[in-house]
N, C-alpha and C positions, 0 to 999 in steps of 0.2 A: 560774754554775758555771763554776770554770776548767778548761782541759782537763786538767791535769794531777789535778784529785781525777776528774774522770769517767773517766779512765783507772784512776786508781785503784780506784774504785767496781768498777770491770769485773772486775777482777782478783780484787777482795776478795771479791764475791759470787757469782763463778762458781766451783766446783770443779772443778779442775784448771787454772786459767786460770792462765800464769805472765807473759804480756806484752801490753801492749795499745799500738795506735800510732793517730796519727792521722798520713794522708799525701794529697798531692797527688794528683790522678789521673795526673802525669807520674811520679808515684816518691818526691816530695821530702819527707822526712818533716818533720812539723811537730810534734809533741810524741809525747814514747813514756815508757811505764812498763813495767820489768821486775822482776820476784823471783826469773828463771831463764831462763836462756838456751837456749831448744829450738833458734833459730835465728837467725843472724843477719840484722839490720834491715836493710844494706846490700843485703845477697841478697834479703831479702824484699819491700822499696823495687821494687827494680828489676823483680824476678818481677811481684809484684802491679798494676805498673802495665801490664804487657803483659796480664795477664790480663784485666782492666778494659777495655782497646780492645778486645778479643777475644771478650769478654762481651754487652758493651754490641753490636756488631754483630752478635754469632748473637743478640739478643734483637730487635734491629730487623728483620731479616733473617725471621725467625719470625712478627715481627708481634705481638710480646708487650708492647711496650711499652718502656719503661725499664728495667733493672733496678735492682732495688733491695740484694739480697743475694747472695752467695754462700759458697761453701766448699769447699774443699778439705781431704780428712780422706784423711791417712796414715797409716803404719805408726809415723814417729817422734813426729807430732802431727798437732791438724787446727787449722784457718785460718779461721777466720769473717767476712767482710771486710762492712761494711754501709755502702751510700751517704749521707753526712751532706747534702751538694749535689751540683751536677753536676760539681763539680772537688775534692771532699773526703769521705774516706773513712775510716772507723774499721774497723783489723783487731784479733781477739783473736787469741792462741796457746794452743793448750790440750793439755796432756797426752793420749795416746790413750785413758784411762781417765775423762776428765774430764766434765763435763756440757754436751755441746752443745744440749742443747734450752734449757737457761738460759741459756747464752750469747747464742743467739738473741734470747731475751726480754729481758734485762738490755740489748745492745744496743741494741733497740729502746725502750727507756724513758728509754735515756740521749742517744741522738741527736736528740729534739727540745728538751733542756734546753741542748745545745751547737750547735744549728744557728744558732742567733742569730748567735752571733759571726761566722761566717763569710759573713754578708748586708750586714756594717756595711763 
């Protein structure tokens, strides 16, 4: 499965999803797909990289193990990010009235199909 196919699948399967992006932990975008721009991808990439570092530190400090997923739900939109590998993440942007539970489910089902591409 190509990255663009995976991102398109996430947006199409989740009610209210408008964008999906794969990014490196340092914030560099790998691939993106969008049907509506609720948030600027450049800003998102920069902020997500900071959140990833902060969440990893907090998870380790609390002795929870490695964080697999996190979400930010705000007035303008929701953002759910799931780890693909230690260095890559997939993020979906959802309208406020979107289906966040389905987004989490779809990300969990898509990640195993694309993670092999990052291990080569």
